[in-house]
N, C-alpha and C positions, 0 to 999 in steps of 0.2 A: 376254114379254107378248103377249097374245092379239091377234090381227091379222084382219082380214079379207084374203082372198087371191083372186085372179081368174088364172087360166091364159091370159091372152090373149096376143096376138102383139104386144104393144106395143116387144118388142125380140127382135132375133133372137139365138139362141146363138153364142158363139164358137165356131170350129171347134176340134177335139181331133184327138190325135194319132192316127188310123184304126189303127196299128201296135197298139193296145192295146185292139181290140174284144174283147170277152168271150169268153174261152176258158176251159175246163176242166182242163188239162194241169198237170204240174207247174210245166212252164216259164212259164206264164201268170201263176202267183204268184208265182215267183223274180223275172221280168222286169216285175213290173207297176209300173206310176206311176199306178194306178186310184186315189184316196183311198178308196175303200171298200173294196177289198181289203186296202189297207195298214192300215186299222183294223182290219180281222177280224185282220190276222196279227198287230199288237199285241195283241191280245186272246187269242189263241190262245197267243203265245208267253209272254204273262204267267202264262196259266193253268198252263203246266208249270212256270215260277219258283214261283208260289204253292203248289204241291203241295211241290216242294222245301224252300222255306224253310216249310212246315206240318209237315213232317216231321222239320225240325231243329227245331221249337219242341215236338213232342210227346216227342223224345227227352230234351230239357232237362227238360220237366214230370216225365217218367218217373223222372229221376235225381233231381229234388226230391221226388217222391211219398213219401218217408219220410227220416228222417235215416241219415247214415252209409251212405247207398247208395254202391255201386262200380260203375254201369254205364258210367260214363266217367271217363277221368282229367281232374285240373283242366285240363291244357293243352287236352285235346278240348272240355272245355266252354267255355273261351275260344275256341275255334274255333269252335263251334257257336252261341254269342251273338252272336259279331262278323259270320259268313256269314248268321244269320238277319235281324239287323238291316238289314245291305247288301241282302239279297235283297228282302225285304218293302218298303223304302222305294225303292230304286233300280230294281230288277226287275219290281215287282209293283204297287204303288199309283201311281207316276207314270206307267208306262207304257199300264197301264190306261186310265188318265184320258186319256191321249194318244190310245189306239184310240176311244175314244169320241168325241172331239174332231174327229180324222182325219174318221171316218165322217161324221159328223151337222154341223160346223160348217158344211161347204159349202152341204149339204142345206139346213141352217135359212136361210141367206143366198141362196138360189137359185142359187148358183155351180157353175160345171161341175166343178171340181174346185180342189186348193189352188192356190195363186198359182205357186209351183214345184213341179211335180210330181217331177219327177226330185230336186231335195232331199228332197223328202218321202220318196221311197225310201230314199234314203242316210241320212237321219234315223233310219228303221227299221232298216236293216241294221247301224247301228252299235250299235243295242239287243243284239241277240243275240251280237255280237261281245263286248262290254263283258261280257255275262254268260257267256261262254265264258271270257273271260280271267280272271273272278274263280274260276270253279268248276275251271279248270286248274290251278290252285295246288294244289290236293287231290293232283295227281300229279307237283308240282315242287317238292317239300321241304316242304309243310305248310300248310294254310289261315292266312289270317290271323287274328291272336289277338289284337289288340291294341284289339277294339271295333270298332263301326260308326263311332264318332265320330274315332278314329284319334289319342287323345290321345298328344301329345310330353310326355315322352320315350319313351314305351312303342312307338313307330313308329321310334326311331331304331335303327342297327344293332347297336350295344352291346347293347340290351335286347331285341330282336325280329330274330334272326338270319336267320331263315327268310325264303327268298323271297315268302313268303305276301303280306307287306307290300307289297311292289313291285309283285305282280299285282293287289291292292286298291287301291291308287293309280291304276294305269295303267287298270283296268276303270272306276273313277269317271271319270276322265278322259275315257275314250272315251266312257262313257254322256252327260257332261255337256257334250261336245261335240255330240253327238245333239240333245240336250235344247236348247240354244241353238239350233241351225239350225231344230228345229221351231217354236219359240217366233216366230223371225224369219219363217217361214213363214206362221203362223197370224195375226202381226199385219198384214203386208201381203195375206191373204185376207181379213180382216175389213174392213180400210182400204179395200180397192181392189175387191172383187168381190162388193158386196150389189148386189142388185134395185132396179131403180128404186122409189121410195117406201119402202124399209127403210133408215129414218133412224138416227142413233143411240138416238133415244128409242124407238124401237119394234124394238128388237134383243131377240130373246129372251134371257132372264137368263143360260142356258148360254152364249150367245154373251159376253156382257157379262164374265161370270166367267173364258172363257177368254182373253179380251182381257187382261184385269187380271192373270191368271195367266201368261200369256207375256211381259208386261212384268217381271214378277217374276223370271222365270226368266232374262231377259236381263240383270238388274240383279245378280243372286244367284250364277247359276251360275260366272261368270268369275272371282268372289272364291275360290270353293272350287278352280278349277281351276289357277288361281295358286296357292294352297296347296300343291296335290298337287305341281305342279312343283317347288316350293321342297322339299317333302319327299323325291321321289325324287334331286333334286341331295342334299339332305342323305345320303341312304342311299348314293349310288352315287357321290358324288364328295367328300364328308365336309366339306361346306360348313357344318354344323352351325348351322343359322338356328336351332334350336328344342331344340338341346340344351345346358342350362345351364353344365355342366362345363367348355364350350369356347367359353363366350363368348354362348351364343345364348339365347333367351327362350321358356320352354315356353308361357306367356300368349298370345304372338304367335300361335301355332297355334289356340289357342281363339277369339281375337278373329275369325282368318279363320275358322273352321269356323262358329261362330255366326251371323256376318254374313250365312253362308249358311242356317245350319241353323234361325233362328227364319221367316225367310221361305218356307222350305221346308214348314213347318208349314202355310202358306195356299197355298202353291202345291199340296199335297194337298187342302187344305179347299174352297177355293174352287170348283174345277171340282165337287166335291160340291156344295157350296151351289147351284150352278147347275142340277144334276140334279134336286134335291131342289125348287127353284124352279119347276121346269117338271112337277114329276108333282103336287105338293099342289095345284094350282088344277085338274089335270083332274079328278082323283077328290075334289075339293070341288064341282066344277060352278061353280065362281066365280073370276073374275079373281084375280090375285096382288094381296093388300093391298098397298098403297104401292109399285107399281113402283119410282118414282124414287127412294125412300128403299133400296130392297133394292139397286139398282145402285151408287147414291152410298156405301152403306156399304160394298160388296166395293171401291171405290175409296179409300174411308179406310182399311180394313184394310191394304190393299198399302201404302199410304205408312205406318202405324204400324209395320207389321211390320219395318221396318229401323231402329227405334229402340229396340227392346227386348231386342237378341240379350244383352247381358250377363247378363238376368235368370238366365241358364243358368250364371252365374259367381258367383254371390252367395257361393259357397262359396271363392272366389280369393282373397279380402280386397281387394277393388279400392276401399274406403273408404266411409266413410258418406255422403259427398255422391253418388258414382256408384252405389251402392245405392239412395239416396231417388230419384234421376232415373229410373232402371230400373225400380223400384218403381211408380213414379207412372205409367210410360208402358204397363206390363204390365196394371196395373189398367184404364187409359183403352181399351185395345184390346178391352176386354170390351164396351165400351158399342155399336160398330159392330157385333161378333158378335150381340151381343140383339136389336139391330134386325131381324136376318134371323129370330131364332127366334120373335120377336112377330109378324112379316110373316107367318110360317108358320101361327101358330096362330090369328090372326085372321082368314087364308084360311079356313082350316078353320071357324071358328066362325060357326054359322049355316048352313052348308053343307049340300049334299047328298051327305054323303059315303060313297062306295062303298069298302068295306074288300077291295079287291082286291089280288093280291100286290104290285104296286109301291106302293101306298099304305101296306100295311104294313110294306116295308122302309124306307120315308120316315119314318115315325112313329117307329120303331125307331130309325132315325139320329137324331131329335130328341132322342129321349131319352139315347142315349150321347152323343151330341155334348155337351149340355147337363150331364151328369154329367163329364164332362170337363173343361169348362169352369169349372166352379164349383171344383173341386178344383186348377184352375189358376190363380184368384183367391187360394186360400188360397196357393200356391206363391210368389205375385208379392209377399208380403210376406218381406222378405230375412231378417228373424230367424228366421221359421218354417222357412224355405227351408234355412238354414243346418243346422237339425235333421233336415229329413227328406231331403235333397237325394240323400244317396247311400242311402236305405232303398228298400223295395218299393212305399211310396206314389210314388213317382216312376213306375216302371215301371206302375202301374194307371192314373195321371193321363194318362201317356204314350200307352198303349193305348187308353183311351178316346177321346182326342182324334186321334190320327193311325192308329191300327190299327183297331180294329173299328168304330168310326163310319165312316171311309171305305171298309171293305170293305162296310159297310150300304148306303152309298151308290151302291157300285158296283152291288152286288145290285140294288138299286131301280132303278138305269138300264139293267140288264141284263134284267130283265123288263120293264122298260117299252119298250124299243127293239128285244127279241129279236123281237118279230112282225115288223119292221119290216125287219130285218136278214136273218132267216131265210126268211120267208115262212110260217111255221108258227105255231102256237099252241102255248103249252105247257101241261099239266095243272095247272089252278088248286089241286087238291087237294096235288101233290106242292110246287109253289110254297109254299103255306101250312103245308106241314110243315117244307120246309126253312128257312123264317122262324122256326118257333115251337122247333126244335130248336136253330140257331143263336143266337136272343136268350136262352133259356136257359142253353146252351152257355157264351157269352162272360161272361155276368152272373155265372156261378158260378166262370168261371176267372178274372176279373180284379178283380171288387169286394170279395174278401177279400183280397187284396193290400193295399188301403188298412189292412185292420187289421194285417197283416202289418208294415207301414211305420211305423204309429203304435205297435206292439210294438217295433220296432228292429230287425227284419230286414235287412241288407244285401243291396243288389240285386249281381248279377253274383258269387252265392256257389254254389259247388258243393258245400256242404254247410251244414248249418245245427243250432243245439242242439234237442234235443228238445220244448224249450218250443213253438217254431214248428210243430211237425208238424201239427196239427190242421187249421190252415188252408191247410196247402201239400197236404194231401190232399186238400181239397174242390177248392183251386185246379186241382190234377192232374186230377181227375173233370172238371171243366168243360172243359179243354182235350180229352178224349178224346170230349166230347158234341159239341163245336164239330166236330171231326173226323169225327164221324158226319153230322153237318149237311154238310159239304162232299160226302160220297158222296152224300147225295141229291140235293144240286143238279145233280152229274154224272150219277146216274141220270134227272133229270128232264128234262136236256137230249138224254139219249140215247132217252129216251121221246118227247120232242117231234118228233125226226127218225125216229122207228120209224112211229109213228102219223100224220105227216104230215097234219095237220089243216090245212087252208088258212086263215091269216089275211087279214082283210078290210084294204084301204088303211088303213082308219083306226078300228081294232077299237077304241079308246077313245070314240068318239062327238065329239059337238059339242064338247068341251071341249079336243081337241087340236088347235089352228088352227096351228101352225106347219107350215112350207112341207114339210117332210119328210112330213106324212100327206097330202099330195096327190096322193104319188107311188104307185105299185103298191110290192106287198110281195113281194120284194125289189125294191128300184128297179134301172132297168134301166141299163146302161153309159152310155149317154147319156141321162141322168136329166129333163135339160129340153131339149127340142126347140126349145122356145120359152121365154124367160123370164116367169116371172109377174109381176105387178105388185102391191105388198104397198099395201093401201088403208086 
């Protein structure tokens, strides 16, 4: 929300740990409890895992570039898509959004740090530890090969005897504990450390979305963590919670997983919504249209997201009544999501739009998420879903919503806040080239997969009949165009640090009115010597 700010001396800043004075050595980064450094650590670590997950995807698309290819074996292919899905969700998108939240939520609310700085540091260090556990499986008998969703009985010891599944469960458990700790910290920070005058009705929308996301994590992650503990007990102590041949029930795992899994869609999407809601008004030179409705729609999405998990299970045969209830809920959740889309369009309508790099990425996000949302409404029909559930149509929908849309929002936030974090301006031409290459690449990559799904190509297939060859070639070309776009991004970041063009405190002008833009670029360690008052 657009607010007026005054850096007066109405309130003195609270004391801060002097041992955390700004330092430049490695130890200063390892031992830091400064939320800004922790945010940067999240972003840098996520970038490493993004490169790993991207390479896994490129290998899969190379295998699928033509029929009867033998680049990788079927088991290796299973390991690749399991590692790719787990990496991109748990080690890239979620931590990257946590990085932006760690860096900017305290700045946006005028706080000196997170409510619990040391818990914040612990939450970060659990992230690379979880990533290490997952990838250590590669040298400990084989990577997990049961899919990122870990369906039973594929994860049971009799079906997956490698230790990779154990490392997969332990890694996600560690990451889940870190995410829950971060959500507790975020809720406490937003609830208790806002500056005078910053009421809930004046919170920036990014802060609103992070608050809702933190509540979702606090409610959804423990369900997955409990299921993972049960899975480890199954595998190590032969409890057989999920093994039908021994009296268990494989559907119980699906209920557990998707009770987490569908809120997870919005755990990834809501922070992206918040970033877009900050960027669109700045580059339209208009306040956000319907601030209260955008914030309320986020709350509605959070509530409804817990009532639609079984639309992932239509093919499981839950019964017509259950299908009807969850189909209705799945269509209903499109309403608050549409409110946000229309709010962004209404904000741009009649505005003085500046098509600078952050705005391009924001518009790209709106397009991609809308495509994914429309195909999601199609899959909300239980009858249609039974036909399309195991086809490439679901892969296309899933990536448009949770994959490329989230990545586009992340790049929008990166270019928007990069001058504030680094103190340098990026090259506008390189940024625009990065956008267009990625936008073209991801649409060539994923849009043809709708057609493959409608033709009947099954997902998670290492090979396919010749009839599907045409669109698979197109899709693989799109993957490598997208990969080239990532290289352009890396080049642009290096170029910004080589040129060292100094960024102004507020390079975006009068439209950017949240508190972080009142600080120098980059913000000093003691960011607020006196607390500002929001008017």
